[in-house]
N, C-alpha and C positions, 0 to 999 in steps of 0.2 A: 419377444412376441409369443412366442410360446406358451411361456405361462398366463399371458392376458387372455390367449383362445382357451384354453383351460377354465380360466375362471367363467367365460363368457358361457361355454358348453354346463357347466355346472348352473349358472344362474337360469340357464336356459332348463335344465333338467327340473331346478325347484321350482321354476315356474308352471311346471306343467299340472302342479297341483291346483294353482289356479286358475290356468287359461286351457289345459287340456280339455277339460268337458267330457270325459271319456265315458263316464258313467251313461249307459241309454237309460232315458226314460219316456216311459209312455204316458198316457193319458190319468192312470191312476194315482190317487194321493196316498192311500194306504188299502189294507185289505183285512178285514176283520171276519171271522167267522165266514170264509171264502167267499164275502160280498165284496166287489170292490164300490169305493166312491170316491166322487171326484171332489175339486174347488168348489166354493159356493157361489161365486160368480157365475151366473149360466149365459147370462148377454148384457148386454147396453145396446138402447136406440136412443137416437138424438136427431132430435127434429128441430129445425131452425127455420122461421121465417123471417126474410127481410122487407120492410116495408121504409121505402127512403133509406133515412139514416139510420135506422136502429132496427135492432134484431133482437126477436124473441126467440127463445130457445126452450125445449124442454128435454131434458136427459132419464130417461126411465131405465134401473138398474135390476136387474131381477137376479135374486136369490134362493138358490135350491142346497135344501140339508139333506145329503146322504148318507148321513152319519146315522145309529143308532140312537144319539143322543142328542136332547134340544141345544141348537146351533147359536152362537152370537156370532156374525161375520162382522168382520173391520175391514174396511176399505179405503186407502188414500188413494185419491183421484186429482188431477187438476180440471179447474172450471177457469175460462177466461176470466184474464185477471182484472179486467175493469166491470166486470158481470156485477150487476144487481140481483142477489140471490134472493125471491121473494116468495118462494112457496115450496115446499117439503111434502108429500104425501105418502102414505103408506097403503099399498092396495092388498088384502088376503082376500082372496076367492072373488067375490063379488062386491065386498065391502072395501070401502075409502074411507080412510081416517086422517084427517087434516092435523098439520103439525102448526106449532106456534112458535114462535121466537121469545125467548126467556132470555134474562141474563147467565151466563153461563155456568157458573154454578150450581144455580136454580135448577137447569135442565137438568145437569148431569145428575143432580140428586132426585130429581123427577125419573128421570130413564132409572138411576138404580134401583127406586124403590119399586118401580115397575116391574123388573126383571124379578127382583125379590118375592113378588108377589106374584108370578104367575104370568104375568101378561107378555103380548108381543109389545115390542118398542123398538123405536129408530131416533139416533142422535146424530144429528149432522152438526159439524165443527168447522172451522176456518183455523189454519195454519198459518198460511201466507197470502198473497195477494191472488193467485192462483192453486194452492194447495189446501185439499178440504179431508175430512175425515167422517166417513159414515159409520155408525155402529149400530147391527140390527139385531137385538137380541130376543132370544124365547122363538127362535123358528123351529117348530116340530118335526119329528124327520119324516121325510118323503114330501113335505111343503115347501110351495113358493111362496115368496114375498116381495111385492114388486115397490121400489122407491121411487116415485116421479119427482123429480126438483125442476123449478121454473126460474128462468132470469132475464132481466134485459141486458142490453149493452149497446152503445153508441160506436156505431162502426168510423175509421178514420178514411174520409175520402180527399182526392187530391183535383186539383184545378184542371187534369186533364179527363176528369169523370172517374179514373181508377180507384178501386178499392177492394176489401179482403176480407173475410169474416176467418178467424182463426179460432179453430175448437179443438184444443190441448186433447190427448187421451193416455199420457203415461206422466208420472212426476218421476224426472231424470235423478241420478244419487247427487247428493251436494258435497263440495268439500266441506268438511267439518273439523275444524281447528281446536285447539283447547285440550286441557286436560278433563278425562271424568268426573263427575262430581259425586263424591260420596253420600248419595241418597240414593233413594227408590225412584226409579225411571218414571216420567211423564206421560209415556207412551210404549207402544208395542212394535217399535220398530226394531231393525238391527242393528244401529248405533246407538251407544250410549250418550247420555247428555253429557254437555262439558259445560267446562266455565264459560265459553265461547258461544255457545252454540246450547243455551239450556234445553231445547225443548229436541234435541238430535233426534229423540227416540219417537218421536210424532213425526218426522218429516222421511223418515227412512225404512221404506217397505220392504220388505224382502223381495229377493229377485227370481223370475224363473229363467233356467240356463237355456241358452240360444235354441236348445233340440227339443224344447218343451211343449207343446200345444197345450193351451188351458182349452182350448175349444169353447171362449165365449163368443158368442154369437154378436157382431158389431154390424149395426144398421146406422147408417148416418145420411141425410136426406134435408137439403137445403132447398126453399122454395124462395125467389127471389119476386116481388110482388111487381107485374107490368106498372110502367109508368102511369098515370091518371089521364084519362080520354085517351088511352091507346088504343088505336086501330090497325095496327100493322099484322100482317100474315104470321102463320105459325111456324115462327123460327127464333131463334136466340136473338139474332138480328133485329129481327122485325117487334120485339118488346124490348127495344133501345138498348140491349147490351150487345159490346163486342170481345173479343180474347177473352173469353171465360173457360178458365184451364183451372186443375186443381194439380197443386205443383208434387204431391208424394204418394196419390192414390189413384186409381183407376176407377172412372165414373161413367155414369150414364145420365144423359139429358131427356126431360121428358116434358111436352106443353100440351095446354088444353086445347081444345077443337077450335078455339074463335081466335086464340093467341092474345085474349085481354086480360085473361087471370093472371099468367106469370108463368115462369119456368122451375120445373123442379130437377137437380141435379143431386142423382144417388149414387151409393158407392157400386159399382158395377159386378163386385165379387164378394160372396160370403163369408170366405174364410182370411179375410184379411187380419193382420196381426195391430194390436193396440200398442205400438211403439214408436209411434210418429206422430206429431200434430196432423189434423186435416185442413188444411189453407186452401180455401178457394177463391181468385181472385176473378175479376173480370171489370171492365169497362164501361161506360155508359157512350154509345156511340153516337147520336144523333142529337145531343146536344149540350151545350155548354155548363157545366154546372155552377151556381150561384152562392152567395151566402143564404140563409135559410132561418124563418124564425118560426120553430114551431112553440106549442103551448097544451097542458092540460088544467082543468079545474080542479083546485085542490077540495077538502071537505069544508072550507069556510066560505060563506058568501063572497062573491067578488074578487077571488081570490086566487092566483093560479099559478102555476111553476110552467117556466120558460125554458127554453133549450134555443140557444143564438148559436149557429153553425158559422164562422168566418171565412171566407177565402178571399185574402190578400189579391191586387194584382199581382201578375207574373211581370217579372223586372231581371233583364239581365244585370247579377251584379258582381260590380268590380270594384275588388278590393285595393282602393287605392293606396290605402295607407298603411297594410299590409298587416299580416296577422302571426303573433307567435303559437305553433300549435305543440303539441306533443302528441304522439300516437302511443297507445299502451296498447299493445299486442298480446294477449293471454298464448301463452305455450305451455300454459299446464297440462298434467296427463289427460286430463276429458277432452283437450282437443286434439287428440292425437286422429290420424287418417285423414280422410275427405274435409273435415272440421279445419285442419291446420292448413290444408292447402287452399280452402277457400278464403280464410281469413288472412293468408298472406297475399291472397290477389287482391283482395280486399285495401288491404293497406296500402299494396305496390300501386293500386288504381289512384287512392286518396293521393299519397305523396305526389305523383307525377302530373297531378291537377294545379299544385303550389305553383304560385307565381314567382317572378322574382323580389318580389317587396317581401316576400312572407321568410319567417326563420321556422326550423323545426329540428325536434329530437323525436329520436324513438327508443323505446324501454320495451322488450320484449321479457314480461315478466312470468314468475310462476310464484315460487314462494320468496324467491329472489328477482332481483333487478338486474337485467343485462341489458346496458346502454351501448346503442351505436357512439361509436366511438373513433371519430377521424380529429387527431388534435390540429392538422393543418388546417382543418375545414370550420374549426371554431372560433366565433368573432370574440368571447370573452369569458370569463370563469362559469358561466353560466353553461356553456358549453350547449350552445344552439347554432344550426348552421344555416346560414342563409341559403336558399333555395335555386341554388346556381345548379347548371347544368351535371357541373362536377359531381356535388354534393349529392342530387337527387340520385345520380349512379351510382355512389357510393352506396348510399342508402339502399338501395333496390339491390345491391350484392348483398350487405346484412340480410335481410329479410330473406334473402333465399337460404340461410344456414341455419335458420330458426327453426329448431325440432319441439313436438312436446315432451312435456317433462315435468314433475312437481306438483306443487300445490298451486291453491288461485289466491293470493292474496290481492287481491284489488284495492284494498285501503291502503296499504304500504306503497303501490304503485302509483295511489294518486300523492299521496303525501309526500315522495320522492317528486313527482311533478311539479308539486306547489314549491317545491325548494328550487328547483330548476327557475320557476317565472320570479320568483323572489330575487333572484342572481342577477337578474337583468336590470340594467340600469335605466332603460327606456322600454319596459314593457307595455304593447299595444292591446290589441286583444287577447288574452289567454285564454286559451280552447285546447280542451283533451278531447280524445277521438279515441273511445275504450271501444277494441274491440273482442269480442268474448262471447261464450254460450252464457254466461253470467249465474252458472250453479254452483252458488256458495251456502253456506247454512247461516252465517253471521250475516245479513242481508242489512240490519236494522243497525250494527256496529258500522258499515260503509254509508247507509241512507244519512245516519247521524254526524258520519265525518265531514259528507258535502253540505248538510246545513249549517255546521259550527265553524269550520276550517278551511271547506272549498267554496265558500260564497262568493267569490267575487272569477271565480273560474266558471265557463261555460263548458259544460261536458255534453260530448254529443256519443250516442252508444250506437254501436253496429251488433247486433246479435245473429250467431251465426249456429246453429242445430237443426236438428230433425226435429227436437223437443225443447227448444228454447225457453231460459227463465223471462218471458218478454215481461211480466210484473214488474219484476225488479229493476230490469233496464228502462223500461219506459219510466217508471217513478224516477230513478238516478238524474236521468235527462232531463224531466219535467223540474225536479227539485232546482236544479242548476241552471235553468232558462235555456237548455238545449232541445236538440230533437233524437229521435231513436228511428231506427230504420232496422229490417228483419231480414234475413235470407236465409235460406235451404243449401246445406251444403253439396255443390256439384251444380248449383243452380246458375243460369246466366246470371251474373252481377251486376252488368254494367249500366243497365237502367236505375238500378237502385243505388250504385255507386256515385252515379252523374245526379241525381238527386240530391243526395246527403251533400255531395262534395258544393252543390249550389247553396244548400242551407249553413253549413259553417263559417262561423263567422256571428258577426251583429246580425239581427234580425231585420227585415225589412222595415217594418213599423214597430214600435215601441211607446208605452204609456197611455195604453189602450183605456178608454172610457166608454160608460154606457151611458145614455139618457133616455128615457121613456117620452115618446111621443101619445096623447090618449093614454096613458097609462103612466103608473109610477112604481120605477122601480127599487126595492128595497135592497140599498147598498150593501148590508151587511148579510144580506142572504147568497151575494154573488159567490160561486164556484168556480173552479177553483180561486180562492181566497187572493193565491197572488196571480192577476189576469196573466194569462201566456202573453208573452210576444210573438208578431206575426212573421212567417218565415215564408218565402217567395211559393205561390202553388200548394199550400200544405194548410189544410182546413185546421181549424182551433175552436173547440167545444166551450160553452159559457153557460154554466146554469144560473138561474136565481129565480126569485120568486117577486108577481107584480100584483099590481091592484088597476084594474080601469077606473079612469077617471073623465072619459068622456064618450061622445057619441059615436066616434069614427072608430075605425078599425085601428088597435095599436101597432105602432112603429117603433124601431129602435134605431137610434143614432148612434153611430159608432166614432169616435174620433181617436187619435192619435200623432205621432210624429215620423216621418219619415227618417231615414240614418242622415239625412242631409239639414234636417232641421226642417223642414215643410212640414205642412199641414196634411193629414189624411183625413177624410169624412166620408161616411156612407150610410146610408138609409135602408133599412130591411123590413120589409111588411111581415105580418103575422099573416102565416097560411092559413088556409080554413081546415086543414085536415088536425083531427086530433087525435093525439098519440096517449095513451094510457099511459105509457113507460115513461114519460117525462119528469113526472113526480118522482117516481122510485131511481131515477138516474139522480137527479136534482140531491134527494137524500144522501144518496151512496158517495156522491162526489163532495158533499158536506163532510161525512163521516171520515171520507180519506185526508180532508185538511185538518179535522180534529185528530187524527191519527197522527200525522207529519208534526202537529206542535206537541201532542204526547210525546214523541219517541224524541224532539229535540230539547225536552226539559224546560222549556223558558218560563210553561205557567204551572198552576197546579193541576198536578196531574188526577189527583181524585177527582178534580170538579171538572176536568177533561172528559175522564171516563165514565162519570155520571153520565155528562152531555152524550156521549157514544151511544150507551144503552138505551139513555130516552128515546134518540132519535131511531135509532134502530127499531126497538118495540112500537114505536108508534105508527113505523112506517112499512113494518114487517120487512125490514132486510137485515140480512144477515152480516155479521161482521166479526173481529177477534175477540170481543167483550160479548158474546150472547151466541146462543147456539138455539137451533130447531130442535125439540122435541116432539114425538109423533107417540100417543100413546093408545093401544087398543085393551078396551075396557073387557072384552073378554080372556078369560082364565085358559090356562092350559096344564096339563099334569106335568109338574116339574119335580116330583118327589122321587117317583121310581125310575124315572129314565138318566136323570144327571145330566150336565153340564157340559157344553166343549166350546172351547172358544178358538176361532180361528182367523188369522191375518192373511188377506187376499194376497198374494205373491203378483208380482207385476213385471211387465219385461223390461229388459234392459233397452233402452232407446235405439232406433235405429243406427247404425255406425257405430255405436261403442263398444263392439262386442272383440276387435282386433286388440292382440297383444302388442306392447311397444319393442321396438327393434332390439336383437342382443345389445347389452350393455345399458339398456336404459330402461331396467326392468322395477320399477317406481311401482308399486302398488295403486292403480288408478280406479277400482273399482268395477273393471267390467264384470268382475265373477264375483263380488261381494256378497255376502248373505243370497247367493243363490237356491232357489229353489229346485230339488229334482238334481240336486249336483252334489259333488263330495263336500262334507264340512269343511270351511276354514279355519286355519290358527288365526286366533282373534288376536286384535290389535285396537288400540284406541285412540279417536280421533284423527286418524289420518284420512285423507281424500278418499273418499269411497274403501275405506277399510273396513275389512272383515268384521264383524261384531264380536265383540266379546262373549264366548260360550254362543258362538252362532250355530248351534245345534236346530235342529228342526223336527224334534222329538216333543217327547211327552213333558208336559209342564203342570203339575197340579197347583191350585192356593192361588193363582193367577188372580189379579184383579179385574171383575167383571167390568168391561169398558172404562177399566182406569180409575175407577171408583168416582167418588164427588172431586172436583177442583175447590180448591180455598180460594180465596182473594188474590188475586193480580200480583205479581212480584213484582211492588213498585221499584224494586233497587235495579232490577234487570231492564234491558234495553227492550221497549215494544217491538214487538215483530218476531223476537226470538225468546221473549222471555216463558217460563215453564208453566207460569200461573199457577204457582203453587205444586207442590208434590200432592200425588196422588194418596188417598187412606186406601190401605190393603184391606180387601173384603173378601172373607172367604165365603166358599158355596158349596151348596152339598154334594155337587158331582165334580169329576175331573175335569182339568182345562187340558187339550193339545192344542198348543200353540207353534206357531211356525216363526221362529225369530224370539220367542220368548226372552223377557227380560232376564238379567242376570238377578243373584240373591244380593242383598244388601251384603251381606257377610262378603261374597265376592269382587263387588264394587269397593269393599272399605281393604281387602284387600290389595287389590290392585293400586288403591292410594296409595299404600303404605311399599311400595315398590314402584319410587318416581322415576321416569325414563330421563335421559342424556338431556342436560340444560337445553343445547341445540334444538332438539326433537320438541322440548314444550316450547322457546321460542316459535318456531315455523309453525307446528301443530301438524308437522308431516313425519310418516313413521316409515321411513324405507326399510320394510323389511327385508326384501332381497339383494339387498346392497354389501359389500363386505364392510362398508363403515357403519354397518347395522352394529348396536352392541348386543352383546350376548344376553345381557339384564333383561333389553325390552323383545327379545325372543321369548326367553324362560317364560318372562310374564304373561306373554301372549299364548305359548304353548300350555302354559299349567293352567291360564284361567280357561280355554276349551276343556280340557280334562274335568277341572272342577266343576263345571257347569255340566260335565255329562253323569260325573257320579251324583251332582246335587239333584240332577233332573231325575236319574235312575232311584234315589231315595227317594224323593218326594213323591215319587207316582205309585209308591205303596205295595210295589212289587216284593221288596222286602230282601231282595238280592238282584245283582245283574244278569239279565239275561245272556247268552253264551254269544251271540251276533252284536250286542254292545259291548261285552266286554272284551270282543277281539277287535272291535272299533278304536276303544282305550288303549289297547296294548299297541297297537298298531300306531295309533299318534304317537303314544310316548317313543316308540323305536325312532319313527322319522323325526321325532323332536331332535332326539339323540344325536342320531347320524348327522340330522339338518346343523347342530351346532357344532360338530367334530367338524363339519365340512368346511364351513367358514374360520373355525379355528386354522385349520390346514392353510386356506387360502391366504390369512392373514400373516401367516407366518412364513409364506412365500413357498409354500408346499401343493402338490398335486392330493386332491383329496381322494379316495376310496370309491372310486364312480361306481364298480360293481355294488358295493355293498348298497350303495345309494338307491341303483335302480332296485336292487331286491327288495328294501323296504317301503320304497314309495309302490312298487307291484303290491305287496303285499295290502299297503292301505287301502289302495283303489279295490282291492277285491274284499276287502272288510265292507269298504263302505257301499261296494256294490248288492253284496249279501245283507246288508242292514236292513228291515223292514219298513 
C-alpha cells in the first residue's frame, strides 16, 4: 500500500505539468518594441431569426491586426450541423466584397494567388458537419476586417410544441487514434495527421488555458417571429411562447410595443466566454402543432422546392414482443466530471424503463469494452439479461461503478454489440442506445461501419456535453433508422429521457410514401433518399421538388403502415407563407445524401464528387468539396512589412478542465495544445494528446493558408480525408504560428520510432502511467526538443536566445528525471521526489520567463 501511495503521489506531481496551469497569463500575446499585441479575433456577433420552423442565422467575425506585419488569421469554429451556408462576405471599412463558391482546390489556389499578389482575401472551408475554418489573409497593421457568414437551418419540433435552436460556439477536442503519417500536415492544428484521421491537423485548434481571457466580444441575439395574425399582449406568452429558457447562458428578453412582431432574446452579459453551446428552448403555448407543407419557387418556371414537416399522432407504445437492447455508455477521458454523472443518470433512467419482455446488456466502453457481467442472470451465450427486477438492480449497481478513463473507440463498441445480437437465437428488435459526447476524429470510419455492417441495428444516440458533437450523433442515428437526443451536463434529464424511452424500439409508422395532389412530386428529388420512419410525437422533415399540375392549391398525401400493419393516411395543404430558405435546405439535404453514398463506397466516387460540387456551386451552398473565396481587388504593401500567420486559440469546452482522480491519470486533452500555458511534452495520436512540437513560438516558412489542395484523396474515407497534402509555399516574411506543424524531418523521425503494438492498436498513449514505454516517452520529449531547435534555426536568429535555451535545457532535465522516476517505479523503488520537484520548478520558471 505504501508503494502504491508513493506512485500516486508521483503521478500527481508529473501531472502538474499538464493540469497545474501555474503560469499566470494576461491578455498579451507578445511584446515587440514595448508594444503589446492581442489575438486576432476581436468579436463575434450572432443574429438568428426564427420564422415558423426555419432559422436564418448571420455570424459576423471581426479580426484586428495588432502586429507590425501583415497578418493571416486562421480560425477554426463550429456552425450548426444542419446549416446550409449560402453566403460569405468580407467587409473592409465601408466596402463589402462578396464571396463565391468554387471547387475546393480552385478556391484555395485563388486565395493563394491573391495573397501573393498583395490582396486581402478570405477562404472558408468545411472540415466536418459542424467544423469550419476561415482564413483571412493580408490584414494590414492596425486594420479591422469583418467576415459575415449566413446560413439557414430547419429546426426540430415536437408534438407538444417544444423546439430549440442550438448555436455552437467552440470546437471541442477530438479523440484522434492512429499513427502519424510521414508527410506534410494538411492544416495548422496542434495534432498530427494520422493513418486513421488524415486531417487531424485541421480539426485541432490550439487551446487557451482556463485562466486566459482573450477578450473576444460575444453578442448573441435570437428573434422569434410572432405567429401569423397574432394580436396578443406584450409578453412571451402573448406571442404564443411558453417555457422560454436558455440552458447555459444568462439572457434578457425584449418585445415590440404592439406584441405582434416577435420577441428577441440576447445575452445578458458582455463578458461571456465562447466555451459552450448557446441553446435556446421554447414551447408554443396556445396551439397544437400539426404537419406543415412549405415551398419556394425555383429558377425554373412552374417548379418549386418543397419542405414537408410530418408530425405523426401521439400514441403510447407497448412493446408487446419485447426488445433486445445494448446500452453503450461512453466512459472515455473526455466524459470526466459532470458529463459522466449525467451519462450514468441517463443510462439508469433508460434501463429502469425496460419492461419484463425486454432483454439488455451494458457496455461501459473507452478504448476497451467493459461488459456488465452477471453469469447467473444470462439467458444464453449471447450474455443478454431478461429485464427482471433483479437484473435491472444489478445493472444499476454496475453503472454506479463506472468512471471516466481511456479513449473513445465507438466503432469497436458497435461491432461488439452486433456480435451479441448475432449470438442470440431469437433476436427481436436489435437496438443500440449510445450515450456519449461524440467527440472522435474518425467519424467517417464509424459512419461507414454503420452503413455497411450495422445496417440491421437501430442506433439511438444520446449526446451529453456543453459542446456536443451534434452533427455526428444525429447522422449516426439517422443512417441506422434511430433518433437522437441531446442534454447539457447537470440539466434535468427526465423529460428528455422520457421522450427517447418512448421512441426506443420500432417506429410508430414505417414505409412512408408521398403523393402530390394538384402537383407532381419528382420522386428522384426526395431527400433524405431513405425517407425516415415516424416516431411518436417527433417531427420528420422531407424535402423535394415538384411541379404544379392543377388550378387548386397543392396538397401532399402521406401514407404508411402502423406497427400493427394497419394503414396510415394524412393530407397536408400548402401554406401561403413563402420561405426562401427552402431551396437551400433542399440542396443541402441532397448533398448530405450524396456524401453518405460517397462514404459507403457503393458508387462511382468521382461521379458522386462531381455531382456534389455541381449542386454546391449551382445553389451557392458550402460543402466538403467546395469552399467560399472572397478576393479584394485592392492591393496593399507586402514587400516591406513582411507577413505573419496566427491560428486563433480557442477555449476548452466548459466542464472539461478538471483533472482525473489520482491513479487515473491518462492524458485526456484538458490542457493539450494550451495557449498561454507551459509547453507540453509531445505525443502522437492519443485522445486530446499534446501536439508533437507543441510550442507556440516562431515558425517561418509556414505555408500561407496551407497552400493549394490537390485532388481529393479517393482512397481515404470521406469526412476524414486530407484531400491531398498541401504544397509548401514560401513567402517573403516570417510567419509566427501558434501550434505550427512539425517539419517533415521531424515526422519521419517520429515514424522511425514506432510505439508499442498495444498503443498502435488502441490509438491511446498513456504518457503518465507506469505501463508507458520509455521509448514512447523519449520519442515525445525529443520531438518537443527537436521542434524548439528547428523553430529557432528557421527563425533566422542564428543562435538560441537565452530564455529559449533555458527552456530547452529545463525540458531536457525534466525528461531525464521523468524517465528515471518511472524506471524506479517499475522496479518497485521510490523515485527521488526532491530532485523531481526541483527540475519541475526549474522548468516552470523557464517557461514563465520565455517571451
